[in-house]
C-alpha positions, 0 to 999 in steps of 0.5 A: 500468482501461483494458479495451481494453489487457487481454484476460485475467484469470485467477489473480489476473494481469492480462495485456496485449495480446498481442506479436502485436498490437503495432506495429513498432518498440520495445516495452518490456516491463514487470513490474508486481506487488502483494501483495493479492488484494482491491485493486488499488493506486490508484497503478496507474491513476495510473502508466498514466496518467502514462505515456500522457501521456509517450506511452506507448501499452499495446499499441503500444510498452509491454507490462505483465504485472501481477500481483496476488499472495496472498503473497511466495512468489507474488511471488518466483515471479513475480519469477523469471518476470520475469526469465526474460522478460527485462523491461525494467523492474520496478515493485514495489509496497510491501515484499513485492514489493519484496524479492521482486525484490531477491533475485531479480534485481541488474540488471533496473531496479526501481522501488518504490512505498509502501515502508516504510524502504527503508534499514533494510529494506536496499532502498537505501543512501540516498536520495539514492544508492540504490546498485544496481538499485533506485529509486523512492517510500517512504512508505505513511503511516508514521505510527502514533503520529499515527493513534492520536492522531487516533483518540483525537481522533476517538472521545473514548471511546476507552479499549481499542484492540485493535492487530493486529501481525505480528512477521514484517514488520520494520516492525510492529515499530517501529510497534508501538513507536510505537503504545504510546508513543502510548497511554501518552501518551494513557492508552490500554490496548492489547489487542495481538494478533500476526497474519500469516494470515487464519485468525489474524485471523479467531480474534482477532475471534471471541474479541472480545466487546461492550465488550472494545474500543473501535477497531481499529488495524492496526499492520503494513504487510503486514496493511493491504495483504494483507487489508483486506477481511477486516478491514473486515468483522470490524470492521464485524460487530462495529461497531468504529471502525477506522483505514482504510489509504487512501480505498478503505477509507472508501468500504467504511466505515472512520472515517477515514484519513491517508495519501498520495494513492497515484494521485498517487505513481503519476503521479510514478513515471511519470516515473522508468519513462520515465527509466530506459527512456530510458538513466538508471540506477536508481542516478542517481534519488534514492528520493523520499519524499513527505510530503503526508499527507491526512486524510479522514474518513467523516462518515456512518461517524462518525454511525453510531458516534454521534460528533461531529467535532471542528471542529479536525479538520473544518477540517483535513480534506482530504476529508469522505466524506458 
């Protein structure tokens, strides 16, 4: 992150150069927020890079008010602050902040990134004609059944799979149905545990004994984005292979990920920011859905688990982390 554009990090929020330092002329105010204190979505850097390429310079003609937040309640509070401060546009990363923004304003344009099931969740009317003040980019590796298949292929000894889910996450229920179907096909036994809070996740892992399960699968987008460091640490402590949410999980020890290149989504979103700031209405911009998924495998982690990566996966992998 370009530290010259930011002057303070406090309370989970990064604030850009103050308005007093900005040049004369129009300065666009952008409110950006995300739930998940222990990481920043890679798409944020992609967005900033894309905007620089389009001629936007933080502290000169654009002002970023970026917030990394603990939960959806904090997201609603931040959304109300964006409305009060009359930002020109809101960028909402993932479902929780998109929900918060949607219930807070029908006037300020909203660009959503990495949302799952945007029509089913009521964010938009359709991909081609989103309606209202929301558009953006859907998709966050929404392929749980395929992830389970890849997990079994990478870990042939996988018999019992711990599945963390959250009934408060609407997408989690659909994912769980897909995971069950894939598990039935692969003859896997699922150990399903409902979790929503940190203490509940810790409690689940505290009851796991050696040999109880052979791997861990997080069947909820919200759990994946809110608690990555916690889940990575708990699975590492118990020497259990874990499906990663994105490349950064693998760099911290997860076995593999099957997801979008999130940074490139941010760069694509810069186009939408530019168009809306120049007068295009969100309803006239179709919601894009990225279809190109990347298979990334952590070779070092595989070796630590005594796994031999099948040649078929080595050939298919987009990246191998040594």
